[in-house]
C-alpha positions, 0 to 999 in steps of 0.5 A: 584869907581871914581878917581879924582885929585884936581884942584890945585894938578893937576895944580902942576903936569902939571908943574912937568910932563913938567920937569920930565926929560924924554928922548924923541925922535920924530918918523916920517916915511920917506915920511909920512904925519902923523905918530903915535906911538901906542904901545911899548913892554918890549923889546922896539919894537915900533908899530904904523901907518902912512899916506902916500902921497896918504892918505893911512894908513899903520902899522909899526914896529920898531925893538929895536935892529936894528932900522929897520922899517917894513911896515905892510899891511894886504893882500887885505886891503885898510887901515891897522892900528897897535894899540897894541903890546905884549912882543912877538912882536904880533900885533893887529889892524884894517883892512879896506877891501872890506867887511868892518872893521875888527880886526886882529892879526899878530903873527909869520908872519901870519895874522888872521882876527878877527870879533866879532860875528854878528858885523858890525864893529870890531877892535882889540886894545890891546894884552897881553903876554898871547895873550889875546886881547881887542878891540871894535865892533858895533852891530847897532849904539852902540859901545861895548868893547870886550875881546878875551880869549882862542878863546872866545869873551866876551862883556865888557860894563860899567854899565849905559854907552851908549858906551864903548871902550876898549884899554888896557889889561895887563898881569894880565888881567886888562882892560882900556878904556873909556865910555860915559854917560849923564855926558860925556866921562870918562876913566875906569880901570877894574879889575875883577868886580872892576871898577874905573872911571878916570876923569882928572879935567878940561878935556872935556873928559878922554881917557885911552889907555895903562895899565901895572903893574897890573893896577898900570901904566895907560896912556891916554889923557886928552882932552880939547882945546888942548890935553895932555898926561896922566900918572896915576901911583899908584893913582898919575895923571900927564899930559905930553906935548911933548916939543914944541907941540900944542897937545899931546896924549899918546897911549902905555906904557910898564912895565918899564915906556917907553911910546909912542904917537903922537903930533901935532904942533898946538892945532888943528893939523890934521897931527901928529908926533910920539914919544917915551919917556924913 
C-alpha cells in the first residue's frame, strides 16, 4: 500500500501546520554546541542528545516534574546518543566505544549492551511500554532494521529494498522507518504483514521516526532543499516548521500528540536546537 497526498492539498496543509497553535519551547543544554530532542513519553519526560564544546556527544533526560536534566553516558563510551524512551522511562540508543558501535538499553539505572548477532554495527532506536525494541544493524555494507522482542532478534527488511532502517515501535507492535530502492528513500509503516509506503509530495526523501496510537499517529521528516517536520494522523499528512527556523525535524511523539525534534537556524545548518511542542 502506498500513501500519497496530492500536491495542492499538501501545500494547503503546510500553511495549516504553520498556524496550528502548537505551544512550542526551545531546548538547549547549557554549554552545548548542538542539542536534539529525540523522544518524549506519555508522562512528558524528554530524552535526547547534545554535543559539548569538545565535540563529544552525550545523552540527556529531562524529568517532566522537576525539569531536572540528567546527562547520560554509557560507561567506557566515546560517544553516547539517546534515541528512544518509553512510558517507564527506559531509554535506548547508540554507544561508540573501543570495540565499535553498539545499541544499548538503560532501564532502572542499569545499562545493557545490544548487538545483533554477527553484525559490524548495531544501534537501538525505539522502545515501547512492553520493552520491545527496534533498531538497525549492518552485516557488511547493507543496513537492516531489527526488532528485539522477548530476547529474540529478528530482521526487518522491506521487500525489494536495498536498505531498511527502523526507528519507531508502538505499544501495538506497529513499526515505522524508511527504506531505499531505485526510486529513492521512502517512509514505511508496518503492521504485521501489512506495509504502507509514505512519500511526502515534492520531498527528496521521506523519513519516519516515531509512531503511536496503533499506527494512527506518525512523525518524521520531509527532506528537500530545507527539511520540514512531518505529522501523519489518520491519513492526513501535514508539515511543521518551528517558528523562524531554516530547517526542522520531528523525531519523537507520544500518545497525546506532544512531539519533539530539532531545528537549525538556516536551511544548511549543522548545529541544532532541540524543541518540544504540546
